[in-house]
C-alpha positions in Angstrom: 13.3 8.4 9.8 16.1 8.2 7.3 14.3 10.3 4.8 16.9 9.7 2.2 15.6 6.1 1.8 12.0 7.1 2.2 12.2 9.7 -0.5 12.5 6.9 -3.1 8.7 6.5 -2.7 7.8 10.3 -2.7 5.5 11.2 -5.6 2.3 10.7 -7.6 1.7 7.3 -9.1 -0.8 5.7 -11.4 -1.1 2.2 -12.8 -2.9 -1.1 -12.9 -3.3 -4.1 -10.6 -5.1 -7.4 -10.3 -6.2 -9.5 -7.4 -6.8 -13.2 -7.0 -8.5 -15.1 -4.2 -8.3 -18.6 -2.9 -11.4 -19.6 -4.9 -9.6 -18.7 -8.1 -11.6 -15.5 -8.8 -9.5 -12.7 -10.2 -10.2 -9.1 -11.4 -8.2 -6.1 -12.7 -8.3 -2.6 -11.3 -6.7 0.9 -11.7 -4.8 2.7 -9.0 -3.9 6.4 -8.4 -1.6 6.9 -5.4 0.1 9.9 -3.8 3.0 9.3 -1.3 4.1 12.4 0.6 7.3 11.9 2.5 7.9 14.4 5.4 10.5 14.6 8.1 8.9 12.1 10.5 6.1 10.5 8.4 5.0 9.0 5.1 1.4 9.9 4.1 -0.2 7.6 1.6 -3.4 8.5 -0.2 -4.8 6.0 -2.7 -7.8 5.5 -4.9 -8.7 2.1 -6.4 -11.1 1.8 -9.4 -12.4 -1.8 -9.5 -13.8 -1.2 -13.0 -14.5 -4.9 -13.6 -16.6 -4.9 -10.5 -18.1 -1.4 -10.8 -16.8 -0.1 -7.4 -14.3 2.4 -6.2 -12.5 2.9 -2.9 -10.1 5.4 -1.4 -8.3 6.0 1.8 -5.4 7.5 3.6 -2.9 6.1 6.1 0.2 7.5 7.7 3.4 5.7 8.5 5.1 7.3 11.5 8.7 6.8 12.6 9.1 4.3 15.4 12.9 3.9 15.3 15.4 4.3 12.5 13.8 1.8 10.1 10.7 0.9 12.0 7.2 2.4 11.4 3.9 2.7 13.1 0.9 2.6 10.8 -2.0 4.9 11.6 -5.5 5.3 10.1 -7.9 7.9 11.4 -5.4 8.7 14.2 -5.3 5.2 15.6 -2.4 2.7 15.4 -3.5 -0.3 13.2 -0.1 -1.9 12.5 3.6 -1.8 12.1 6.1 -1.7 9.3 9.7 -1.1 8.2 11.7 0.6 5.4 15.1 -0.6 4.2 16.4 1.3 1.1 13.8 0.8 -1.7 11.7 -1.7 0.2 8.8 -0.7 2.4 6.6 -3.2 4.1 3.8 -3.0 6.7 1.0 -5.1 8.2 -2.3 -3.9 9.6 -5.4 -5.3 11.2 -8.6 -4.2 9.6 -11.6 -5.5 11.6 -10.9 -9.2 11.9 -8.7 -9.4 8.8 -4.9 -9.0 8.7 -3.4 -7.2 5.7 0.3 -7.1 4.6 1.6 -4.9 1.9 5.1 -4.5 0.4 6.4 -1.7 -1.9 9.5 -2.1 -3.9 11.0 0.7 -6.0 11.5 0.1 -9.7 13.2 2.0 -12.5 9.9 3.7 -13.5 7.9 3.7 -10.2 7.1 0.8 -7.8 5.8 -2.7 -7.5 3.2 -3.2 -4.8 2.2 -6.6 -3.6 0.0 -7.7 -0.7 -2.5 -10.0 0.8 -5.4 -10.1 3.2 -6.7 -13.0 5.3 -10.3 -12.0 4.2 -11.8 -10.2 1.2 -15.5 -9.1 1.0 -16.5 -12.8 0.5 -14.4 -13.9 3.5 -11.7 -15.5 1.3 -7.9 -15.2 1.4 -6.8 -12.7 -1.3 -3.5 -11.5 -2.8 -2.8 -8.6 -5.3 -0.1 -7.0 -7.4 0.1 -3.4 -8.6 2.5 -1.9 -11.1 2.7 1.8 -10.6 4.5 4.4 -12.6 5.7 7.7 -11.2 4.2 10.8 -12.8 6.4 13.3 -14.4 
């Protein structure tokens, strides 16, 4: 992996996001995220506080090198999708159960902008989200 481009994402982040689904429902949430760039992998740990809904979720996934810019996405040791990194843009897609999720990261002056979508939320509806994260320190 060209760690010089991946290191753009290395660090601790915090910020806010919102989601909107196809029925027009929308809620805000808070995010804490740690991205650890190593020689052959990018480890992402996240925590989402859906304070308007009263729930929290957290998780970890690993992006492994699968070519110079191509990535293999792993959760709990199993491959769940693929992605790529070009400069300050990182994008991946995964399958979670019977839903497909796509997420894009773009470096910004103070952190990163994260956007994504899923074919199904908890109510079975198409959903999209945006997160504005600032790098700590």
